[in-house]
GUFINU-722143 format. One record per residue (C-alpha): y, z, x. Coordinates in steps of 0.02 Angstrom, whole numbers, padded with zeros to 5 digits, always signed. Example, Ala and Ser with C-alpha at 12.3 -4.5 7.8 and 13.67 -1.06 7.14 Angstrom:
REM residues 2
-00225+00390+00615
-00053+00357+00684
//
This chain:
REM residues 1081
-00057-00460-05924
-00091-00635-05960
+00089-00726-06023
+00092-00680-06188
-00042-00545-06193
+00110-00418-06240
+00173-00415-06424
+00276-00505-06500
+00384-00423-06647
+00461-00562-06784
+00601-00497-06870
+00657-00560-07045
+00842-00518-07124
+00981-00599-07232
+01104-00526-07313
+01146-00362-07224
+01040-00408-07086
+01159-00386-06945
+01199-00223-07004
+01005-00187-07008
+01003-00263-06829
+01119-00145-06768
+01014+00008-06827
+00843-00083-06769
+00917-00105-06582
+01048+00048-06548
+00847+00133-06552
+00739+00045-06477
+00714+00052-06275
+00746-00117-06175
+00588-00101-06071
+00446-00065-06215
+00374-00228-06155
+00385-00313-06325
+00464-00473-06364
+00568-00456-06495
+00617-00638-06610
+00738-00621-06701
+00757-00746-06889
+00940-00707-06978
+00963-00837-07133
+01123-00927-07033
+01270-01057-07093
+01205-01240-07036
+01365-01279-07000
+01413-01130-06916
+01392-01096-06722
+01320-00926-06737
+01404-00772-06624
+01244-00673-06671
+01154-00652-06499
+01331-00600-06404
+01346-00455-06566
+01159-00401-06516
+01226-00373-06338
+01325-00243-06385
+01173-00143-06449
+01018-00170-06328
+01001-00165-06135
+00881-00323-06172
+00916-00488-06109
+00981-00572-06306
+00972-00779-06316
+00956-00894-06442
+00840-01006-06422
+00828-01202-06344
+00688-01307-06372
+00515-01267-06244
+00581-01076-06206
+00443-00975-06159
+00424-00819-06235
+00442-00658-06106
+00425-00455-06136
+00572-00356-06140
+00658-00511-06224
+00760-00527-06387
+00780-00688-06440
+00872-00790-06608
+00830-00922-06706
+00975-01070-06701
+01073-01118-06827
+00978-01251-06947
+00833-01261-06879
+00648-01194-06910
+00536-01116-06764
+00375-01087-06721
+00280-01041-06576
+00116-01110-06494
+00020-01052-06334
+00218-00945-06294
+00350-01050-06310
+00434-01112-06440
+00453-01269-06537
+00624-01289-06648
+00600-01418-06804
+00734-01463-06890
+00707-01436-07093
+00682-01549-07192
+00717-01455-07356
+00876-01413-07445
+00993-01291-07395
+00944-01170-07556
+00759-01198-07498
+00755-01158-07340
+00636-01015-07268
+00647-01002-07089
+00553-00823-07095
+00416-00888-07204
+00409-01036-07074
+00396-00919-06920
+00260-00798-06961
+00155-00891-07012
+00166-00964-06840
+00140-00816-06788
-00005-00766-06874
-00096-00900-06799
-00021-00865-06621
-00082-00697-06611
-00201-00642-06749
-00221-00467-06765
-00098-00426-06653
+00064-00523-06744
+00171-00420-06823
+00312-00460-06927
+00445-00337-06987
+00554-00354-07156
+00762-00315-07158
+00860-00313-07271
+00901-00478-07388
+00908-00536-07520
+00785-00685-07603
+00590-00680-07560
+00616-00766-07378
+00454-00676-07293
+00327-00636-07424
+00220-00754-07383
+00242-00746-07188
+00199-00550-07216
+00047-00588-07333
-00009-00729-07189
+00027-00596-07054
-00098-00456-07164
-00205-00597-07193
-00270-00617-06995
-00272-00431-06989
-00055-00397-06898
+00026-00256-06959
+00174-00284-07095
+00325-00161-07082
+00476-00159-07241
+00629-00074-07231
+00649+00050-07345
+00739-00048-07498
+00839+00117-07525
+00925+00081-07348
+00956-00079-07377
+01110-00166-07403
+01028-00311-07493
+00857-00249-07557
+00779-00395-07630
+00663-00449-07472
+00596-00299-07432
+00554-00251-07606
+00454-00437-07627
+00370-00405-07491
+00323-00231-07544
+00296-00293-07723
+00172-00429-07695
+00086-00399-07517
+00002-00241-07410
+00166-00171-07299
+00077-00049-07183
+00263+00057-07157
+00417+00054-07283
+00518+00128-07156
+00752+00116-07126
+00756+00022-06994
+00818+00143-06854
+00684+00243-06892
+00531+00084-06864
+00560+00070-06686
+00505+00241-06660
+00344+00217-06753
+00342+00053-06700
+00336+00080-06518
+00187+00259-06553
+00071+00096-06635
+00060+00015-06507
+00047+00130-06383
-00069+00213-06491
-00157+00054-06483
-00172+00043-06299
-00213+00192-06291
-00369+00166-06414
-00431+00012-06330
-00456+00117-06186
-00549+00226-06264
-00636+00119-06365
-00791+00081-06238
-00804+00241-06213
-00877+00280-06391
-01052+00287-06434
-01146+00143-06533
-01249+00246-06635
-01102+00360-06687
-00990+00204-06738
-01102+00134-06829
-01152+00310-06936
-00967+00325-06968
-00931+00147-07020
-01088+00171-07145
-01005+00322-07201
-00855+00225-07240
-00931+00077-07330
-01030+00251-07430
-00879+00286-07480
-00795+00139-07533
-00954+00105-07634
-00944+00232-07715
-00744+00241-07750
-00703+00086-07765
-00866+00040-07838
-00885-00103-07708
-01012-00112-07554
-00950-00193-07383
-01088-00162-07290
-01138-00341-07350
-00982-00404-07219
-00967-00463-07072
-00961-00294-06954
-00840-00353-06809
-00715-00406-06959
-00750-00233-07046
-00734-00128-06895
-00547-00219-06803
-00475-00194-07004
-00560+00007-06992
-00494-00008-06818
-00316-00062-06864
-00290+00089-07002
-00343+00221-06880
-00235+00147-06730
-00086+00143-06892
-00146+00343-06921
-00122+00396-06747
-00311+00426-06735
-00429+00382-06618
-00626+00437-06687
-00683+00358-06806
-00782+00508-06833
-00632+00594-06880
-00538+00440-06966
-00678+00447-07104
-00680+00640-07135
-00477+00605-07167
-00533+00474-07290
-00685+00575-07367
-00535+00680-07450
-00371+00553-07470
-00380+00434-07611
-00225+00368-07581
-00289+00294-07385
-00461+00267-07481
-00361+00114-07594
-00275+00076-07449
-00426+00028-07361
-00487-00085-07495
-00354-00160-07524
-00342-00207-07305
-00531-00237-07313
-00510-00381-07456
-00347-00444-07414
-00359-00621-07394
-00249-00793-07339
-00216-00896-07507
-00060-00977-07550
-00030-01157-07648
-00102-01313-07608
-00165-01206-07437
-00206-01339-07285
-00134-01517-07384
-00260-01634-07315
-00398-01544-07398
-00333-01561-07542
-00268-01747-07548
-00463-01773-07514
-00513-01685-07669
-00376-01764-07768
-00416-01944-07692
-00621-01924-07669
-00683-01781-07785
-00603-01799-07938
-00627-01955-07962
-00786-01939-07939
-00805-01813-08091
-00720-01890-08193
-00828-02052-08193
-00943-02033-08322
-00848-01901-08417
-00858-01959-08617
-00748-01895-08764
-00744-01710-08753
-00849-01662-08602
-00776-01526-08515
-00771-01496-08328
-00825-01348-08265
-00750-01282-08118
-00796-01086-08020
-00688-01023-07876
-00742-00858-07833
-00626-00769-07735
-00471-00812-07820
-00355-00673-07769
-00189-00689-07846
-00235-00852-07923
-00155-00988-07808
-00296-01083-07774
-00351-01101-07960
-00186-01134-08003
-00188-01283-07855
-00328-01331-07917
-00296-01329-08104
-00140-01447-08060
-00235-01575-07974
-00334-01601-08113
-00220-01627-08264
-00112-01744-08141
-00271-01836-08158
-00268-01809-08340
-00119-01882-08361
-00140-02039-08242
-00302-02069-08301
-00265-02051-08505
-00445-01972-08517
-00498-01855-08629
-00600-01741-08560
-00584-01545-08557
-00530-01435-08394
-00631-01261-08393
-00589-01140-08244
-00663-00984-08202
-00554-00890-08080
-00650-00729-08017
-00607-00594-07887
-00675-00437-07864
-00506-00352-07828
-00433-00305-08009
-00253-00284-07969
-00284-00456-07881
-00360-00527-08049
-00216-00443-08153
-00085-00545-08066
-00169-00691-08065
-00175-00698-08235
+00005-00651-08249
+00056-00846-08155
+00203-00747-08084
+00243-00796-07915
+00402-00777-07790
+00522-00935-07802
+00487-00962-07611
+00324-01042-07667
+00429-01224-07658
+00411-01213-07469
+00209-01241-07516
+00250-01331-07711
+00351-01491-07706
+00504-01486-07825
+00423-01644-07948
+00267-01494-07977
+00375-01378-08007
+00464-01438-08136
+00329-01501-08222
+00182-01339-08192
+00306-01217-08202
+00446-01126-08289
+00577-01023-08190
+00619-00843-08232
+00765-00789-08124
+00701-00795-07961
+00538-00813-08014
+00408-00966-08061
+00285-00933-08195
+00146-01064-08222
+00163-01148-08410
+00046-01166-08543
-00037-01329-08513
-00099-01270-08332
-00151-01069-08376
-00228-01125-08527
-00364-01217-08416
-00415-01040-08320
-00535-00871-08363
-00472-00745-08243
-00612-00626-08235
-00657-00486-08102
-00818-00499-08054
-00931-00460-07888
-00997-00612-07824
-01124-00512-07716
-01196-00421-07885
-01151-00499-08035
-01208-00637-08080
-01168-00833-08062
-01062-00962-08167
-01206-01084-08217
-01181-01279-08258
-01011-01308-08154
-00972-01464-08103
-00863-01408-07937
-00845-01230-07852
-00724-01200-07711
-00744-01050-07615
-00640-01069-07468
-00616-00912-07334
-00711-00791-07427
-00893-00842-07321
-00814-00810-07169
-00815-00626-07210
-00991-00603-07256
-01138-00567-07134
-01262-00748-07117
-01392-00687-07243
-01259-00673-07370
-01201-00810-07365
-01371-00895-07347
-01419-00822-07516
-01239-00850-07595
-01246-01054-07528
-01418-01028-07635
-01326-00960-07785
-01197-01124-07765
-01358-01246-07761
-01406-01163-07915
-01228-01160-08028
-01167-01321-07996
-01221-01470-08106
-01349-01628-08008
-01184-01708-07949
-01086-01573-07907
-00956-01506-07774
-00931-01362-07667
-00767-01351-07561
-00756-01227-07409
-00630-01146-07274
-00584-01264-07148
-00691-01115-07039
-00804-01101-07169
-01000-01226-07144
-01175-01250-07246
-01297-01242-07072
-01375-01080-07146
-01444-01200-07280
-01424-01395-07227
-01554-01461-07352
-01456-01381-07516
-01298-01497-07483
-01232-01679-07432
-01086-01693-07316
-00935-01782-07388
-00776-01716-07270
-00843-01627-07085
-00670-01558-07056
-00589-01514-07235
-00798-01461-07283
-00810-01545-07458
-00990-01563-07496
-01093-01632-07647
-01263-01530-07722
-01411-01604-07667
-01519-01699-07816
-01688-01675-07691
-01656-01505-07607
-01839-01432-07595
-01900-01312-07734
-01830-01146-07704
-02002-01073-07744
-02033-00895-07677
-01850-00864-07614
-01790-00694-07690
-01673-00679-07812
-01525-00558-07686
-01412-00504-07855
-01470-00390-07988
-01424-00444-08158
-01268-00419-08261
-01305-00253-08339
-01408-00099-08261
-01548-00101-08397
-01599+00062-08320
-01442+00167-08346
-01430+00092-08515
-01622+00197-08565
-01569+00344-08488
-01385+00348-08525
-01471+00321-08719
-01608+00453-08706
-01488+00587-08640
-01381+00546-08795
-01531+00577-08905
-01557+00733-08834
-01401+00807-08845
-01374+00948-08953
-01272+00912-09106
-01163+01074-09145
-01030+00963-09247
-01088+00933-09431
-00928+00876-09495
-00918+00750-09365
-01089+00676-09408
-01035+00698-09575
-00896+00574-09546
-00960+00459-09455
-01123+00464-09583
-01020+00431-09719
-00902+00282-09600
-01076+00189-09547
-01126+00188-09752
-00988+00167-09834
-00840+00109-09756
-00845-00126-09778
-00842-00214-09649
-00669-00225-09563
-00566-00299-09435
-00388-00263-09384
-00306-00414-09343
-00130-00445-09269
+00015-00573-09370
-00066-00700-09250
-00251-00680-09301
-00290-00615-09134
-00448-00483-09174
-00396-00307-09105
-00552-00198-09162
-00703-00220-09265
-00791-00098-09363
-00954-00141-09434
-01052-00304-09470
-00982-00428-09490
-01101-00566-09424
-01099-00614-09615
-00930-00662-09617
-00889-00734-09429
-00975-00813-09267
-00917-00871-09106
-00876-01064-09111
-00919-01168-08952
-00851-01180-08810
-00708-01105-08730
-00716-00888-08773
-00576-00866-08946
-00565-00693-09050
-00446-00771-09171
-00499-00746-09335
-00444-00933-09417
-00607-00984-09259
-00723-00884-09294
-00739-00886-09493
-00854-00970-09567
-00802-01126-09646
-00805-01066-09823
-00718-00935-09799
-00564-00978-09648
-00452-01046-09816
-00469-00878-09891
-00447-00787-09736
-00311-00913-09673
-00216-00902-09842
-00229-00702-09875
-00154-00665-09662
-00012-00756-09717
+00033-00690-09843
+00017-00513-09823
+00130-00559-09657
+00240-00597-09763
+00246-00496-09927
+00194-00332-09812
+00117-00304-09984
-00124-00267-09989
-00149-00448-10039
-00356-00437-10151
-00451-00618-10147
-00599-00574-10277
-00760-00649-10321
-00780-00767-10153
-00963-00804-10072
-01054-00863-09956
-01185-00941-09909
-01292-00859-09781
-01474-00896-09755
-01502-00984-09927
-01424-00846-10007
-01257-00843-10098
-01176-00676-10072
-01027-00633-10155
-00876-00511-10095
-00700-00473-10121
-00593-00495-09987
-00448-00364-09919
-00282-00397-09840
-00199-00238-09785
-00037-00231-09698
-00017-00067-09589
+00181+00011-09597
+00149+00182-09521
+00151+00205-09384
+00310+00098-09337
+00216+00035-09188
+00052-00023-09235
+00162-00122-09385
+00132-00280-09404
-00059-00254-09388
-00165-00318-09519
-00332-00232-09581
-00440-00354-09656
-00598-00286-09756
-00763-00382-09815
-00805-00315-09987
-00986-00338-10073
-00986-00336-10228
-01161-00340-10338
-01181-00507-10454
-01138-00474-10675
-01281-00483-10749
-01220-00448-10934
-01162-00557-11056
-00972-00490-11159
-01097-00434-11285
-01189-00312-11185
-01366-00423-11204
-01454-00457-11036
-01437-00644-11011
-01586-00709-10999
-01640-00771-10821
-01685-00966-10851
-01635-01113-10757
-01506-01158-10911
-01413-00998-10877
-01392-01021-10676
-01345-01195-10690
-01194-01126-10803
-01170-00987-10688
-01156-01109-10544
-01057-01237-10606
-00944-01114-10647
-00969-01049-10475
-00935-01226-10409
-00778-01249-10526
-00706-01074-10483
-00705-01094-10313
-00635-01272-10342
-00482-01213-10422
-00448-01101-10289
-00460-01221-10166
-00351-01320-10267
-00218-01177-10286
-00237-01142-10100
-00220-01335-10060
-00076-01362-10165
+00029-01250-10108
-00026-01284-09932
+00021-01452-09955
+00188-01404-10026
+00221-01264-09857
+00149-01380-09750
+00270-01531-09832
+00426-01400-09827
+00355-01340-09649
+00349-01508-09616
+00531-01563-09642
+00578-01423-09553
+00494-01457-09420
+00535-01615-09389
+00732-01581-09429
+00720-01431-09303
+00602-01529-09167
+00741-01654-09157
+00874-01528-09139
+00735-01447-09000
+00683-01604-08886
+00874-01671-08869
+00922-01462-08822
+00755-01436-08737
+00810-01614-08622
+01004-01572-08600
+00932-01385-08573
+00790-01451-08446
+00951-01562-08373
+01013-01388-08339
+00913-01291-08291
+00886-01393-08142
+01062-01423-08088
+01078-01238-08123
+00911-01187-08025
+00992-01328-07864
+01150-01242-07883
+01081-01063-07889
+00969-01095-07762
+01122-01172-07634
+01235-01019-07715
+01114-00900-07686
+01058-01003-07485
+01272-00996-07472
+01292-00794-07518
+01165-00751-07410
+01254-00845-07269
+01399-00798-07281
+01351-00612-07315
+01285-00643-07146
+01456-00747-07066
+01550-00583-07164
+01458-00475-07058
+01487-00579-06896
+01688-00598-06969
+01693-00407-06997
+01609-00389-06786
+01734-00518-06739
+01874-00447-06832
+01871-00271-06735
+01829-00351-06588
+01998-00460-06589
+02098-00308-06635
+02034-00228-06465
+02062-00401-06384
+02222-00391-06461
+02280-00212-06407
+02202-00242-06228
+02308-00409-06235
+02480-00318-06286
+02432-00163-06167
+02397-00289-06015
+02586-00381-06075
+02652-00217-06101
+02609-00136-05922
+02633-00308-05823
+02810-00351-05784
+02763-00542-05827
+02895-00565-05981
+02798-00694-06103
+02854-00776-06234
+02752-00874-06370
+02776-01045-06486
+02714-01165-06554
+02719-01339-06588
+02867-01342-06692
+02972-01205-06527
+02933-01050-06693
+02932-00884-06611
+02764-00837-06619
+02736-00667-06542
+02808-00589-06389
+02809-00475-06245
+02900-00301-06248
+03013-00344-06079
+03051-00533-06147
+03233-00440-06211
+03296-00430-06040
+03291-00633-06034
+03327-00658-06231
+03417-00581-06333
+03274-00550-06473
+03199-00439-06593
+03008-00407-06680
+03119-00491-06844
+03153-00612-06749
+02941-00677-06737
+02959-00852-06860
+03115-00918-06814
+03158-01072-06689
+03177-00992-06519
+03334-01096-06516
+03435-00978-06624
+03413-00860-06505
+03562-00830-06381
+03475-00810-06191
+03555-00735-06016
+03482-00891-05926
+03605-01002-05825
+03499-01128-05902
+03510-01276-06034
+03368-01370-06033
+03221-01246-06114
+03174-01364-06265
+03193-01519-06160
+03062-01439-06046
+02951-01361-06188
+02952-01538-06255
+02906-01608-06109
+02758-01499-06079
+02702-01529-06244
+02713-01717-06261
+02626-01750-06061
+02535-01601-06043
+02594-01531-05895
+02661-01374-05815
+02843-01363-05764
+02900-01214-05655
+03082-01176-05609
+03172-01038-05549
+03311-00974-05643
+03484-00836-05630
+03525-00744-05762
+03706-00697-05787
+03660-00522-05725
+03612-00606-05585
+03447-00578-05584
+03308-00713-05551
+03154-00755-05602
+02995-00886-05584
+02998-00951-05774
+02824-01057-05793
+02789-01160-05954
+02630-01232-05998
+02536-01301-06159
+02444-01169-06273
+02271-01215-06282
+02138-01134-06421
+01953-01100-06403
+01918-01271-06447
+02028-01333-06330
+02178-01402-06469
+02359-01397-06411
+02459-01291-06516
+02604-01249-06428
+02680-01195-06271
+02704-01024-06182
+02829-00974-06058
+02820-00844-05949
+02967-00745-05822
+02909-00656-05667
+03051-00571-05630
+03119-00638-05433
+03260-00573-05400
+03193-00467-05229
+03077-00592-05164
+03232-00713-05205
+03377-00604-05104
+03195-00608-04968
+03217-00774-04947
+03409-00766-04953
+03409-00663-04803
+03293-00740-04728
+03359-00907-04748
+03516-00816-04691
+03413-00749-04521
+03333-00914-04497
+03520-01000-04510
+03563-00843-04405
+03443-00898-04269
+03466-01108-04301
+03628-01067-04260
+03586-00957-04077
+03472-01120-04049
+03561-01222-04061
+03726-01148-03980
+03618-01086-03827
+03632-01199-03676
+03432-01173-03662
+03342-01349-03726
+03219-01297-03853
+03069-01391-03920
+02945-01348-04055
+02779-01433-04095
+02641-01392-04215
+02462-01366-04189
+02443-01551-04194
+02553-01603-04030
+02716-01655-04203
+02876-01622-04162
+02949-01463-04282
+03098-01429-04205
+03246-01475-04072
+03405-01418-04039
+03563-01503-03963
+03526-01455-03790
+03371-01522-03786
+03445-01697-03844
+03602-01693-03720
+03479-01671-03599
+03378-01813-03617
+03494-01928-03715
+03395-01916-03892
+03417-01922-04069
+03381-01772-04166
+03300-01878-04319
+03213-01993-04198
+03114-01849-04115
+03071-01731-04247
+02899-01758-04358
+02844-01867-04224
+02728-01836-04067
+02760-01758-03908
+02664-01884-03827
+02737-02049-03928
+02964-01989-03890
+03053-02109-03775
+02943-02267-03788
+02796-02114-03727
+02880-02047-03590
+02836-01890-03628
+02643-01961-03576
+02622-01852-03454
+02459-01819-03351
+02518-01663-03294
+02594-01592-03484
+02432-01659-03578
+02352-01508-03477
+02483-01396-03499
+02456-01410-03688
+02282-01439-03697
+02272-01278-03601
+02406-01159-03732
+02292-01243-03880
+02095-01188-03804
+02178-01030-03724
+02326-00942-03839
+02386-00929-03631
+02587-00889-03591
+02646-01029-03486
+02773-01000-03380
+02889-01082-03221
+02780-01247-03254
+02859-01387-03136
+02870-01559-03180
+02953-01701-03096
+02968-01867-03189
+03046-02018-03215
+03147-02017-03385
+03200-02196-03466
+03394-02124-03486
+03418-02008-03388
+03319-02047-03208
+03212-01927-03091
+03232-01749-03172
+03139-01607-03111
+03081-01468-03257
+03042-01302-03280
+02944-01271-03419
+02902-01102-03526
+02775-01101-03686
+02696-00996-03778
+02597-01021-03945
+02652-00922-04103
+02514-00876-04245
+02593-00898-04438
+02500-00916-04610
+02547-01102-04601
+02469-01134-04437
+02503-01100-04260
+02671-01178-04152
+02706-01197-03986
+02872-01157-03902
+02944-01251-03764
+03088-01193-03680
+03161-01312-03529
+03290-01291-03403
+03328-01438-03270
+03315-01386-03102
+03375-01548-03020
+03541-01508-02984
+03480-01338-02916
+03347-01434-02843
+03423-01544-02732
+03558-01365-02688
+03412-01282-02616
+03356-01427-02494
+03532-01401-02443
+03530-01234-02426
+03360-01293-02308
+03471-01404-02220
+03605-01257-02170
+03465-01143-02109
+03401-01272-01991
+03567-01297-01948
+03635-01114-01919
+03439-01091-01846
+03498-01239-01701
+03667-01155-01651
+03599-00979-01616
+03491-01065-01522
+03622-01152-01421
+03684-00954-01423
+03564-00886-01347
+03588-01034-01206
+03731-00981-01181
+03706-00787-01169
+03713-00786-00969
+03884-00868-00991
+03919-00764-01113
+03865-00617-00986
+03943-00682-00840
+04136-00665-00953
+04088-00515-00991
+04039-00451-00819
+04195-00555-00752
+04314-00444-00887
+04227-00287-00831
+04266-00331-00648
+04440-00370-00682
+04460-00199-00769
+04384-00112-00675
+04487-00190-00487
+04643-00170-00616
+04574+00044-00626
+04545+00042-00433
+04755-00061-00405
+04815+00075-00519
+04747+00226-00452
+04782+00177-00270
+04972+00149-00321
+05063+00298-00297
+05165+00388-00419
+05315+00302-00372
+05424+00242-00523
+05463+00099-00410
+05290+00016-00448
+05300+00071-00611
+05318-00122-00694
+05170-00143-00599
+05083-00019-00652
+05133-00074-00830
+05077-00248-00792
+04897-00182-00752
+04864-00081-00876
+04916-00226-00994
+04762-00316-00928
+04658-00207-00940
+04680-00192-01127
+04663-00384-01149
+04528-00376-01064
+04446-00261-01182
+04499-00349-01331
+04410-00493-01268
+04253-00409-01241
+04266-00317-01385
+04279-00513-01486
+04116-00565-01368
+04024-00415-01432
+04072-00472-01645
+03999-00618-01600
+03853-00583-01496
+03800-00503-01663
+03826-00626-01783
+03703-00715-01691
+03587-00609-01703
+03589-00551-01873
+03587-00770-01919
+03415-00763-01985
+03458-00624-02094
+03604-00701-02171
+03589-00811-02313
+03653-00978-02325
+03802-00997-02408
+03891-01149-02428
+04095-01157-02421
+04248-01265-02354
+04315-01190-02189
+04476-01224-02076
+04398-01291-01921
+04603-01311-01860
+04627-01125-01844
+04480-01098-01782
+04500-01194-01621
+04683-01156-01620
+04580-00971-01617
+04483-01021-01456
+04627-01063-01387
+04765-00930-01386
+04605-00817-01342
+04605-00940-01188
+04779-00901-01173
+04774-00729-01163
+04625-00705-01062
+04706-00788-00905
+04915-00787-00932
+04929-00790-00761
+04828-00973-00738
+04913-01065-00842
+04810-01129-00908
+04891-01309-01033
+04759-01363-01169
//
């Protein structure tokens, strides 16, 4: 497919259209490959929500058209308000309407554009609505061979628009809105299938079937279409085949033979022409400025300008031409007559043209000045005024077979030749040349030309195809006459012969016919106006056809000396309703005096014929006898007297008639003068009133349609609003948010049910000021805060406590309408009791933690991820002799004259941030500004939080411990040195032990040698004491040796010791070990 090689469906609607759209789109699938363009009547000052409403009934993308938007399949497009819309090369173009509100016809405007865009593939649908918008557009679509669909008026909410289309155009389908989609889809699918199978048909079979169809039409409708262009006829026949779901033209030909209704439809389909008032306005401007003045250039008084318009259709074109000529006569004040002959083959179209009644949407083509001057409004239709209607004679004529009009000054034949083949075009141009006067003009359609006979006409305007008859055109000798005579004499002769040979079987009827012809006088039936309705017998002696326009009125056709008697007698018979006999009348016929009596008999019965008058002409034989019965001599004197008597009688009758006429005329003139003055005044008033009423009516009608559409939209909006309101109420009820709506005066508008937990409010309080309602809040500034919100258009949020110890988060915001207008405030209350309790518990926990931190003796430091101090405890401040306020919220490197800007410390913090690692016992030795040289141990860990990470650092001052440890190391060295010295004295200790043992041994030996002699018992005791003392000494020496051997395993503990006691003990030990030596210390 190309970009626009898909069906475009134009849909027009007005009042009641929303319901029709719903039924249509609810039954239309979303993937048909068609594009839909909706043209409803919209309020120009009201933003339409039709797109949102249509979306509820279809899955297609529905959008409002914007300038330059390209049309796509499976989409629905809606005209925006206060615009006319057209489509060119698949692109939408918007135009501001120039017509007044009541005269805007957006449907016609778009349908005409669609017809030009898609030609025979255009599809127009007219749905519910009032007025006639869409009718002209549908006619344009049908003129190009497109499809027209109308909603069944019985199913339409407003049937004005569908009825107008059905009555004024050939409509293919008349269906309820919900049935149109199915038929439309079948038509599109069948058309595609038909086009695919079309090439498979054999040309010979197709031609034979088409010929059969033309024969059927010719025999039934008495018109031969074989001279029309083959392609044009085939396309329209194919269209009817698709509509009737037939793929074979042979099948359609057989169907046509047995279906008279389809024959009539096809006949109308083939005759459809595109016509409207002043079609191609520029062409009419050329006609008005260039051609019409030429026609009146040599116009003499009482001259008649003759115009022939073949193919006039429903009369728009003839009336347009007549209006142009009448306007020229009004401007130039020329005393010339205009005679227009408008002909067409379609009797139905001719009848509509004669009536001269058109829908009010012709206002789009006819200016308001012309409408008021040449048309009369009757209801919602315009009727041509007599001043224009009288100039035109409409007649049925087949231009191909019937004789033409001759001696015409202008032929207007637009958009007829394009449907005929080249041979017929050439013959018609020859015929037009024959029919035109020597300076006559030919006005053709914009797509037509005289190229087949260029020698016959001179070009006046190439674009708009205006030509003038060539005065010196070659003689048209040898060209056979292409048209038969008006009467088929062969058929007439055969008919007469058949009548002559018919058997006479009814002698009574033959006798009545003989008597009527022999003894019944020539008679005429006329109406009250004198129009002749029927003629019996030969009345040629009394009546004659006048020159100029054909008129069938008794006063116009009667001979001069009979007109007075006929008019007078007709007036008397009409008034009196009794027969009127005028005796002894005479007329001069070929120098022969014929005397007769004139009888005028009004018809009383039957009532349907009442008002008609039978006029009889009864010839009388002249009375040639005198009163005495003697024969009058045929002498000149007698004839002379008789003639004088006849003239005197005639003169007397004339005088009487004249006197009566004068009296009646004077009376009538007085009455007419008075009536005329009143009528003129009334007419002016009525005309002014009528114009005002017409304008008001059009505006009201348009407004009514718009209001109906808006009302339908509002009904749906109300339904949607009710649903949204229900949803909103359910939503508010289902939430725990208490809501209160106040207007700008703080009057309660609505509230949610759970607001009653906060305010003592009931349903009847709606409409009362909020300040009259008591609340459970421990809060006295509600009105003040609401006023602040209204004035500054800000939001106020506060956490409030109720008397029942419940907590609510209150939020006051401005109430904005959909148009962004502030019309009050909205208060919302969210129960945060649990949160507040949790926060209180959290606060208590935090306070408890802070108290622990504050009371702990370990200095603590908390940093954020940017190394800014968040928190320090008292131990930290005490250790480093800093102030908490000066420390917190500062970068750690900036503390104490940048005393913390230590390279090792920087590396530590970088490592924590990058690797999220835990640092344990990181030792830092630094000379701090206030506390001097210190050695500290740092333990650090990153704490991850939603608000961001933190670094918790605990600090331990190990300066004193470090010093004590150093002392301990020194003490260990001292002990180690003592141990080494103990090893030096080890031999001494061994020697001492040996000595002790030797003493013990010696003492033991001496004890053995001492006999058991009581005298030596003291010596024995002494030796025993010596042994015990030596044993104790040895025991002490062993303990000391053990201590010396365990010196490396004993932790060094520093504590005070009394050295003096130690020395005293040592001296005592020595004394005891050698008591006999008397050692002195």
